[in-house]
C-alpha positions as CSV (number, residue, x, y, z in Angstrom):
1,M,0.0,0.0,0.0
2,D,1.5,3.4,-1.0
3,L,1.4,6.7,0.8
4,K,-1.5,8.0,-1.4
5,Q,-3.7,5.0,-0.5
6,E,-3.0,5.4,3.2
7,K,-3.8,9.1,3.1
8,E,-7.2,8.3,1.5
9,I,-8.0,5.9,4.3
10,L,-7.0,8.4,7.0
11,K,-8.7,11.4,5.3
12,P,-12.3,10.8,6.4
13,L,-11.1,10.0,10.0
14,V,-9.1,13.3,10.1
15,E,-12.1,15.2,8.8
16,E,-14.3,13.6,11.5
17,L,-11.8,14.5,14.2
18,I,-11.8,18.2,13.0
19,K,-15.6,18.2,12.8
20,F,-16.2,16.8,16.3
21,S,-13.3,18.6,18.0
22,S,-14.5,22.0,16.8
23,L,-18.0,21.6,18.2
24,P,-18.9,24.2,21.0
25,V,-19.2,21.3,23.6
26,Q,-15.5,20.6,23.3
27,G,-14.7,24.2,24.3
28,K,-17.0,23.8,27.3
29,K,-15.2,20.6,28.3
30,K,-11.8,22.3,28.1
31,E,-13.0,25.1,30.4
32,L,-14.7,22.6,32.7
33,W,-11.5,20.6,33.3
34,A,-9.3,23.7,33.5
35,R,-11.5,25.4,36.0
36,H,-11.7,22.2,38.0
37,Q,-7.9,21.8,38.1
38,A,-7.6,25.4,39.1
39,F,-10.0,25.2,42.1
40,T,-12.1,27.9,40.6
41,G,-15.4,26.0,40.8
42,T,-17.5,24.3,38.2
43,E,-21.2,24.1,37.5
44,Q,-21.1,20.3,37.2
45,I,-19.1,17.3,38.5
46,P,-16.7,16.2,35.7
47,I,-17.0,12.6,34.5
48,S,-14.3,10.6,32.8
49,V,-14.1,7.1,31.3
50,F,-10.4,6.3,30.9
51,Y,-10.8,4.3,27.6
52,E,-7.1,5.1,26.7
53,G,-6.0,2.3,29.0
54,I,-8.2,-0.4,27.4
55,P,-5.9,-3.1,26.0
56,R,-5.5,-3.5,22.3
57,T,-7.2,-6.9,22.2
58,Q,-10.3,-5.4,23.8
59,W,-10.6,-2.9,21.0
60,E,-11.3,-5.8,18.7
61,F,-14.5,-6.4,20.6
62,I,-15.3,-2.7,20.3
63,L,-14.2,-1.9,16.7
64,G,-14.3,-5.4,15.2
65,K,-11.4,-7.7,14.1
66,G,-9.2,-6.3,11.4
67,F,-10.4,-2.7,12.0
68,L,-7.1,-1.3,10.9
69,K,-7.0,-0.7,7.1
70,T,-3.6,1.0,6.7
71,E,-0.4,-1.0,6.6
72,S,2.7,1.1,7.5
73,A,3.6,1.4,11.1
74,T,3.2,5.2,11.3
75,A,-0.2,5.1,9.4
76,Q,-1.5,2.4,11.7
77,E,-0.5,4.3,14.8
78,L,-2.4,7.3,13.5
79,E,-5.4,5.2,12.4
80,L,-5.6,3.4,15.8
81,D,-5.6,6.7,17.7
82,L,-8.2,8.2,15.4
83,R,-10.6,5.2,15.4
84,K,-10.4,4.9,19.2
85,R,-11.1,8.5,19.9
86,L,-13.8,8.9,17.3
87,W,-15.6,5.8,18.6
88,A,-15.4,7.2,22.1
89,V,-16.8,10.6,21.3
90,K,-19.8,9.0,19.6
91,N,-20.4,6.3,22.2
92,I,-19.3,7.5,25.6
93,P,-21.2,10.5,26.9
94,D,-18.6,11.7,29.4
95,D,-16.5,14.8,29.7
96,H,-13.5,13.6,27.6
97,I,-12.0,16.3,25.4
98,L,-11.5,15.4,21.8
99,W,-8.3,17.3,21.0
100,P,-7.5,18.0,17.3
101,F,-4.0,16.6,17.4
102,I,-2.2,13.3,17.6
103,T,0.8,12.4,19.8
104,L,3.4,9.9,18.4
105,A,6.1,8.4,20.6
106,A,9.5,9.9,20.0
107,K,12.2,7.5,18.8
108,I,14.6,6.4,21.4
109,S,18.3,5.9,20.4
110,R,19.4,4.7,23.8
111,L,17.4,3.3,26.6
112,A,18.2,4.3,30.2
113,C,20.4,1.8,31.9
114,W,21.1,1.3,35.6
115,G,24.1,-1.0,35.0
116,I,22.3,-4.0,36.3
117,P,20.0,-6.4,34.4
118,V,16.3,-5.9,35.0
119,K,14.1,-8.5,33.5
120,W,10.3,-8.9,33.4
121,R,8.9,-12.1,32.2
122,G,5.7,-14.2,32.0
123,V,5.0,-17.2,34.1
124,D,6.4,-19.2,31.3
125,E,9.9,-18.3,30.2
126,E,8.9,-17.7,26.5
127,D,5.7,-15.8,27.3
128,S,6.1,-12.3,25.9
129,N,2.4,-11.3,25.7
130,P,2.2,-7.9,27.4
131,E,-1.4,-8.5,28.5
132,H,-0.4,-11.6,30.6
133,A,0.8,-11.5,34.2
134,R,4.4,-10.5,34.5
135,R,7.0,-11.0,37.2
136,I,10.4,-9.6,38.0
137,D,13.8,-11.4,38.0
138,P,15.4,-8.9,40.4
139,P,19.1,-8.2,39.9
140,F,19.6,-7.9,43.6
141,N,17.9,-11.1,44.5
142,N,20.5,-12.1,47.1
143,S,21.3,-8.7,48.6
144,I,21.4,-5.0,47.8
145,D,24.7,-3.8,46.4
146,V,24.4,-0.2,45.2
147,S,28.1,-0.2,44.0
148,K,26.8,-2.1,41.0
149,I,24.5,0.7,39.9
150,E,25.9,2.9,37.1
151,F,23.2,5.0,35.7
152,T,23.2,6.1,32.0
153,D,20.3,8.2,30.9
154,M,18.2,7.6,27.8
155,D,18.6,9.5,24.6
156,I,16.2,10.5,21.9
157,A,16.9,10.1,18.2
158,N,15.9,13.6,17.1
159,R,16.4,13.1,13.4
160,E,14.4,9.8,13.3
161,T,11.7,11.4,15.5
162,A,11.5,14.4,13.1
163,K,11.2,12.0,10.1
164,V,8.2,10.2,11.8
165,I,6.5,13.5,12.6
166,N,7.0,14.8,9.1
167,L,5.6,11.6,7.6
168,A,2.6,11.7,9.9
169,T,2.0,15.3,9.1
170,E,1.9,14.3,5.4
171,L,-0.4,11.3,6.0
172,V,-2.9,13.6,7.7
173,D,-2.4,16.2,4.9
174,D,-1.2,18.7,7.4
175,K,-4.8,19.2,8.6
176,I,-4.1,18.5,12.3
177,S,-1.0,18.9,14.5
178,I,1.3,16.0,15.3
179,F,3.3,16.2,18.5
180,A,6.2,14.1,19.7
181,G,5.5,12.3,23.0
182,Y,8.6,11.8,25.2
183,S,8.7,8.7,27.5
184,N,10.4,9.0,30.9
185,L,11.4,6.9,33.9
186,G,8.5,8.1,36.1
187,F,8.4,9.4,39.6
188,Q,8.2,6.3,41.8
189,P,11.5,5.5,43.6
190,F,10.1,2.8,45.8
191,D,8.6,0.9,42.8
192,R,12.0,1.1,41.1
193,A,13.6,-0.3,44.3
194,V,11.2,-3.2,44.2
195,E,12.1,-3.8,40.6
196,F,15.7,-4.1,41.6
197,R,15.3,-6.1,44.8
198,G,12.0,-8.0,44.4
199,L,8.9,-7.3,46.4
200,E,9.2,-10.2,48.9
201,N,12.8,-9.4,49.6
202,I,12.3,-5.7,50.1
203,M,9.5,-6.3,52.6
204,L,11.9,-8.2,54.7
205,D,14.7,-5.7,54.2
206,V,12.8,-2.8,55.6
207,V,13.0,-4.7,58.9
208,D,16.2,-6.6,58.6
209,A,18.3,-4.1,56.6
210,P,16.6,-0.7,56.6
211,E,19.8,1.3,55.9
212,K,20.5,-0.8,52.8
213,V,17.0,0.0,51.5
214,K,17.5,3.7,52.2
215,E,20.9,3.6,50.4
216,L,19.2,2.0,47.4
217,L,16.3,4.6,47.5
218,E,18.8,7.4,47.7
219,I,20.7,6.5,44.6
220,I,17.5,5.8,42.7
221,T,16.0,9.2,43.7
222,E,19.2,11.1,42.8
223,N,19.3,9.6,39.4
224,L,15.6,10.1,38.7
225,I,16.0,13.8,39.5
226,K,19.0,14.0,37.2
227,H,17.0,12.2,34.5
228,H,14.1,14.6,34.7
229,L,16.3,17.7,34.8
230,N,18.1,16.3,31.7
231,R,14.7,16.0,30.0
232,E,14.1,19.7,30.8
233,E,17.5,20.7,29.4
234,K,16.9,18.7,26.2
235,G,13.4,19.9,25.7
236,W,11.8,16.5,26.1
237,I,8.7,17.8,27.9
238,N,5.1,16.8,27.3
239,A,3.0,19.9,27.5
240,P,1.1,20.3,24.2
241,T,-1.1,23.3,23.5
242,I,-2.9,24.2,20.3
243,D,-4.6,27.4,21.3
244,N,-2.2,29.0,23.8
245,K,-4.9,28.8,26.5
246,Y,-5.1,25.2,27.6
247,L,-2.5,22.5,28.1
248,A,-3.7,19.0,27.1
249,F,-2.8,16.2,29.5
250,P,-3.3,12.4,29.7
251,M,-4.1,10.3,32.7
252,R,-7.5,11.9,33.7
253,V,-6.2,15.4,34.1
254,H,-7.5,16.3,30.6
255,A,-6.9,20.1,30.5
256,A,-5.3,22.9,32.6
257,Y,-4.6,26.6,32.1
258,L,-1.2,27.6,30.8
259,Q,1.2,28.5,33.6
260,E,2.4,32.0,34.0
261,G,4.9,33.1,31.2
262,F,4.3,29.9,29.3
263,N,4.5,31.6,25.9
264,Q,7.6,33.7,26.7
265,R,10.0,30.9,27.6
266,K,11.1,27.4,26.7
267,L,9.2,24.4,28.2
268,K,10.0,23.5,31.8
269,L,9.6,20.2,33.6
270,S,7.1,21.9,35.9
271,D,4.8,22.5,32.9
272,E,4.0,18.7,33.2
273,W,1.9,16.9,35.8
274,C,4.0,14.7,38.0
275,Y,2.3,11.3,38.3
276,I,3.7,10.1,41.6
277,G,3.0,7.1,43.8
278,A,4.2,3.8,45.3
279,Q,1.7,1.1,44.7
280,T,4.2,-1.6,45.5
281,S,4.5,-0.2,49.1
282,S,0.9,-1.3,49.9
283,G,2.3,-3.9,52.3
284,L,3.9,-1.2,54.4
285,G,2.1,0.3,57.4
286,P,1.8,4.1,57.8
287,E,5.0,4.5,59.9
288,M,7.1,2.5,57.4
289,Y,5.5,4.4,54.5
290,A,6.6,7.7,56.1
291,E,10.1,6.3,56.5
292,F,10.7,4.5,53.2
293,V,8.4,6.2,50.7
294,Q,7.4,9.8,51.5
295,P,10.8,11.4,51.8
296,Y,11.9,10.2,48.4
297,N,8.6,11.0,46.7
298,A,8.8,14.5,48.2
299,R,12.2,15.3,46.6
300,L,10.7,14.6,43.2
301,A,7.5,16.5,44.0
302,E,9.6,19.6,44.8
303,L,10.5,19.8,41.1
304,F,6.9,21.0,40.4
305,P,6.5,24.4,42.0
306,G,3.4,25.1,39.8
307,K,1.6,22.6,42.1
308,T,1.0,20.0,39.4
309,V,1.7,16.9,41.5
310,Y,-0.8,14.1,41.1
311,Y,-0.7,11.2,43.6
312,H,-1.8,7.9,42.2
313,G,-2.9,5.1,44.6
314,C,-4.8,2.1,43.5
315,E,-4.2,0.6,46.9
316,N,-5.9,1.4,50.2
317,L,-4.6,4.8,51.4
318,D,-7.0,5.4,54.3
319,Q,-4.2,5.4,56.9
320,K,-1.5,6.9,54.7
321,A,-3.4,9.9,53.4
322,I,-2.5,11.9,56.4
323,I,1.2,11.4,55.5
324,I,0.7,11.9,51.7
325,R,-1.1,15.2,52.3
326,S,2.2,16.9,53.1
327,L,3.7,16.0,49.7
328,P,5.0,19.2,48.2
329,N,2.9,20.8,45.4
330,L,0.2,18.2,45.6
331,R,-3.0,19.0,43.7
332,R,-4.8,15.8,42.6
333,F,-5.4,12.8,44.9
334,H,-6.4,9.5,43.4
335,I,-9.0,7.7,45.5
336,S,-9.4,4.1,44.3
337,P,-12.3,1.8,45.1
338,W,-10.1,0.2,47.7
339,S,-9.9,3.5,49.7
340,S,-12.6,5.2,51.7
341,I,-13.5,8.6,50.3
342,R,-14.6,9.8,53.7
343,A,-11.4,8.6,55.4
344,V,-9.1,10.3,52.8
345,R,-11.1,13.5,52.9
346,E,-10.9,13.6,56.7
347,A,-7.2,12.9,56.7
348,T,-6.4,15.5,54.0
349,K,-8.9,18.2,55.1
350,D,-10.5,18.5,51.7
351,S,-7.4,20.3,50.5
352,F,-7.1,18.7,47.0
353,I,-8.9,17.7,43.9
354,Y,-10.1,14.2,44.5
355,E,-10.2,11.7,41.6
356,V,-12.9,9.3,42.7
357,H,-13.1,5.9,41.1
358,D,-15.8,3.4,40.6
359,H,-15.0,-0.3,40.7
360,P,-14.4,-1.5,37.1
361,G,-14.7,-5.2,37.9
362,R,-18.2,-4.7,39.3
363,V,-19.2,-2.4,36.4
364,F,-18.3,-4.9,33.7
365,F,-19.1,-8.1,35.6
366,G,-22.5,-8.0,37.3
367,R,-24.0,-4.6,37.4
368,N,-27.0,-3.3,35.4
369,K,-27.5,0.4,34.8
370,E,-29.7,0.8,37.9
371,D,-27.0,-0.8,40.1
372,M,-24.3,1.5,38.5
373,K,-26.4,4.6,39.2
374,K,-27.0,3.5,42.8
375,E,-23.3,3.0,43.4
376,I,-22.3,6.3,41.7
377,K,-24.8,8.2,43.9
378,T,-23.1,6.6,46.9
379,L,-19.7,7.9,45.7
380,I,-21.2,11.3,45.1
381,A,-22.7,11.4,48.6
382,D,-19.3,10.4,50.1
383,A,-17.5,13.1,48.1
384,G,-20.1,15.8,48.3
385,G,-18.7,19.2,49.5
386,C,-15.2,18.8,48.1
387,N,-13.6,19.2,44.7
388,F,-13.9,15.9,42.9
389,D,-14.4,14.2,39.6
390,L,-15.9,10.8,38.8
391,N,-13.9,8.1,37.0
392,L,-14.1,4.7,35.5
393,S,-10.6,3.4,34.9
394,D,-8.3,0.4,34.9
395,I,-10.5,-1.2,32.3
396,H,-8.8,-4.5,31.4
397,S,-11.8,-6.1,29.9
398,V,-15.2,-4.9,28.6
399,N,-16.6,-8.4,29.1
400,K,-17.2,-8.5,25.3
401,D,-19.9,-5.8,25.8
402,P,-18.6,-2.3,25.0
403,R,-22.1,-1.0,25.5
404,L,-21.3,-1.1,29.3
405,L,-19.0,1.9,28.7
406,K,-21.9,3.9,27.5
407,M,-24.2,2.6,30.2
408,W,-21.9,3.6,33.0
409,S,-21.4,7.1,31.5
410,E,-25.2,7.5,31.2
411,A,-25.7,6.4,34.8
412,A,-23.0,8.7,36.0
413,R,-24.5,11.6,34.0
414,E,-27.9,11.1,35.4
415,A,-26.5,10.8,39.0
416,V,-24.4,13.9,38.5
417,E,-27.3,16.0,37.1
418,E,-29.4,15.0,40.1
419,A,-26.6,15.9,42.5
420,D,-25.8,19.2,40.7
421,K,-29.4,20.4,41.2
422,N,-28.9,20.1,44.9
423,R,-25.4,21.7,45.1
């Protein structure tokens, strides 16, 4: 298939994206999320179905097998993005913003290396399916030895990235913007330590060899800070804007106002949202969390003086929220179905934007629309009086029925409209 043929396949999808993204409702959604993130108050509770995280195989239930019609790698990446987002805007009545651009991953010329072999594998040695359960072969399986760590940062192949962006721009006939998306090493020192030592080992080490654990966390944190400052220096920052008013963000942030002086300077690390957490520390009690997690997370959070730190916690944080609340520059606080909304609110004094989540397993395996609405109303009642948004996320299976995505969104919309009338 030649370039001209692939452009013809993409053309109607691009035209649809432009059509839907230019509707007045999209402008209202941008302002809704930006005001929400800015604590300036909104007329409605924002709703989000995080369909971006749905695995590729599940999209075959949604879009049908063989839904990709293009053949080249770049064209297929564009087509997949377009078809997913267009399906969502037509079928999921939430507050997702349909942005008129596409982000393609920048090409990496050198992966970051810690000087030690880190291997993830399936239960079977030859199992490489990314959707199957994975486990770590930790390089420090016997004991922690930080002298073996020699960090070398990643590098981006700028020329190759530019070629891909130029090709993509041609494929969409230069009708929408194409941005490079830069990967990074994240903001989770404890999770990285678990990757190096193994979860079972490190849970023993915090008792038997606490100083060794801290030594490992220290060197990890130092190098993560260097890595992120290097990204800033090289310009590998993810803060796209197409209208010089809103920044577009993934992972349920959606949109935020530009920070002061944004258009008069180069991009800064603090223009991003820092997605911080330590889910592997769920086995630690509050005191150990305060000792082995919080200080290292705090040093990374300090890099974001614009207060764009977003704490992620799919685990129960009821007893740890009182510690997490002192994280520098914290703005968004993820409350999973395994945490108590009321307990987190009480511990944090309603000081943040709360990302409230329904239980995806129950939504897709057992509930009807009436059940969904009843549970959502309970979530709203528990969160009432604070700044919060409603979310359905961590969708690993649609149970072969993508209509459930629409059903949950409709139930949430009905519950929110009833609640908004009483606010």
